[in-house]
N, C-alpha and C positions, 0 to 999 in steps of 0.2 A: 378884430374880434377873434378870440381863440377858436381853433377848429373844434368840431363836435366831439372828437375823441379826447380832447383835453379837459372837457367839463367833468364835473363830479357825477356820482350816482345820485339819482333822484328817487325818493321812496315815498309815494303817497300811500297812506294807510286809511282804511275806511272807517275807523273809529272802534271803540270798545276793544282795545288790544289786550288779548289774554294769551296769545301764542308767543311764548318766550323766545322761540327760535327767530322770530322777526326782529326783535330788538337785538338778539345776539348777532345776527348777520349784519345789521347796521353797524354795530360796534366793530365787528371785524373789518368792515369796509373803511372805517375811520383810520385804519393803518397800524394799530398796536393793541396790545391786550388791555392797556389802561390809557385810552386816548383822552384828550381834552375835548369835552363835549359842552357846547353852549346850548342851553335850553331856553326857548322863547315861549313863555306862558301868557303872552299878552292877550290872546284871544279869550282867555278865561277870566271871569270876574271873581273866581275863587282865589283868595290870597295865598293859599298854600299849594296851588297847583305845581309851581316850580319845585317846591320842596318834595312833593310827592314823587315827581319824576326823578329827582336826584336820588331818592331812595330806591326807585326801580332800577336805575343804572348801577347803584351800589350793589344790588343783589347779583349783578353780572360781573362784579369785581372792578367796576369803574369808579374810582375815587375822585376823579377830576371832572365830574359833571356838575356844572353850576348854572343856576337860573339867572337870566338877564331880566331883571324886573323893569321892563320898559313899559311904564304905565302912562307916560305923557310924551308928547312929541319932543319936548325939551330933553327927555332922557336919551333920545336916540342920537343926540349930538354930544353926549357925555363921554369923555375920553376913557373913563373907567370901564364903561360898558362896551364901547366900540373896540377897545384894546383887547378885551376878552373875546370878542367876536373875531378879531383879526388873528388871535392866537389859537383859535379852535381847530381841532382836527375834524369836527363834524358838528352839524346843527340839527337840533330836534325841535319842531314847532308843535305845540300842544293844541288840543281842541278847544272849542268855545264858539265865539262869533267871529267869522272871518272879516266882517267889517270893522271890528276892533283892531285887527291886524293892519288893515289897509289905512284906516283913518289915523291911527297912531304912528305906524312905522313907515307907511308908503311915502316915497319921495325924500326920506331923510337920509343922512349919512349912513345910518345903520342899514337901511334898505339897499343902498348902493353898494355897501361893503359886502352884504350877504350875497348879492348877485355876482359881484366881482370874484369873491372867494369860490363860489360855486363854479363859475366859468373857468377858474384856474384849477379845478379838480377836487374841491372839498365836497363830500357827500352831504346831502340835506334830506332829512326825513320829516314827515309831518303827518299827524293824525287828525281826521275829521276836518275842522276848519283849517288846520295846518296843512292838509292836503289840498283843499279847495283853493287856497291862496297861491299855490304854485302856478296856476294858469295865468296867462296874460289877460284873457277874457274870463274873469272869475264869476262863478255862480254865487251871488250874494244872498239869494233867497228864492222862494217859489212855492208853488202848491204841489201837493202829492197827487199821484194818479198815473196810470199807464199811458194816457192819451195826450199827445201834444196839443196845446191850445194857445192862441194868441194871448199874451200878457201873463202866461203861466210862470215865467221866470224873470228874475231881476239880475242883470249883469252889471259888473263893476270892474275897474282895472285891478288886476292882482299883481303879484310880484314878478310875473313874466319869466319864471324859471323853465316853464314848459310852454313856449309861445304857440306851438302848433296843436295843443291839447286843451280841451275843456274838461276839468276833473270834477266829478261829483262823488259824494261819500255817503255812508249809511245807505247804500244804494238800494238794494232789494228790501232791506228791513224797513225802509221808510217810503217805498214805492215811488222812486224818483225817476223812472224811465221817461215819463212824459215831460218833465221839466228839462232833462238833458236833451231830448229830441227837439224841444222847442228852442233851446239855446243854439243847437246845431242848425236849425232851419233858417236862422238869420244869415248864416254864411256857411254853406256846406263844405268849404275848404278845410274846416277844422275837423279834428278827430275827437270823439267823445270817449271818456274813460270813467265808468261807473264802478267804484270800489266798494265792495261789501265790508261790513264790520269784521274785525279780527282777520283781515286779509290785507296784503300789501302787493303793490305793483313795483317791482324793482326795475328801474329804468337805467340801463347801463350807459356809459359815455358814448357807446356806439349805437345807441337808440334801439337796443333790444330789450323788450319787456319780458320778465319772467315773474310768475305769480307764486306767492307763498301765503299760507293761512288756511283757515278752516272753511272758508266760503269761496267766493269767486270774484273775478273782475269781468265786467261787461265792456267790450270794445265796440263802438259804433263808428263805422267808416262811411262817411258821406261823400267821399271823393268822386264817386260815379253817380251821384244823385242827378236825375234827369229833370226834376221839377220840385219846387217848393212854393207853396201857396201863401207864405208869410207876407209877401209884398202887398197883397190886397185883402188880408184878413182883418175882420173887425174884432174888437176885444171879446175874448172867450170863444171865438170860432175855433173849431177843430182844424188842425193844420194837415195838409196833404204833403207827404214826402215820398217821392218815387225813386227807387233804386238804392235803398239803404242796404248795407252789409253789416251784419251784427255777429259777434263772436262771444261765446261764453267760456271763460278761461278759469279752470280750477288749478290747484297747486300743481306745478310742474309744466303747465302749458305756457305758451308765450306768443309774442307778437312783435314783428319788426316794424318800427315806425317809418323806415325809409322805403321798404318794399311793400308795406301794407299787407304782409303775409302773416297768417296765424299758423301755429304748429302745436301739435298735441303733447309734445314733450320738450322740455326746455333745452335749448342749445347751450345754455350756460351751465358748466359743470358745477354742481353743488358741493360745498364743503361737506366732508363726511359727517360732521356734527349736525348738518341740516337735513341729511337724508332721512326719509321716513318710510 
């Protein structure tokens, strides 16, 4: 398996992306001013979602952004689509329903190719459902509310690009703290990442997170949890979790996945165009 430093940048976005600098930075990470970008709109039931994102990338001067219309599992073995994925400098996964992504793409040649290209250094960005699917233990759905309760969240296998992180999106806007805490209560070895709308967590190949956008990223570190009551909870019972550490990171703040240390200003030097 490639070393951690050889993998690509991973960029989960919380949804409702209006901050143009987030998309501009993703394009820059793809390695050229006009990179080849593969757009995966599978999560959305809107037939024009891929075309809409092609136009958004065109506004940034990218003329080689193309949607891969993977609508059936058989499409994910189609050489025309997989060759475009193999030739891409970066991949952008749109929002919608993350279970559409996993049930259509999961386990197919396209899924294996996406993971292999990411581990070889290709950046992958995703918004909303496209962010959630990056986890190995993916949040497939759940209830709103700030308090963790048994049965509050449904988990399913994701694409596994971030195996140590459970990612949730539209985080504060849809009051999803409770369901992320519930997911973490099953196995406190994981790290929770709650990404707000119009905000992105840029995760470097060296496992350093820095935040861009108009809102924040919530990091929930359960490594030192002393107790979780999930093992004997009845459905709808409130869950006890002792020893949680939580960080609220606005733009410019960061977190190191290896040391589990947060910092108030990013150690990643921003491009001048990204400074604000």
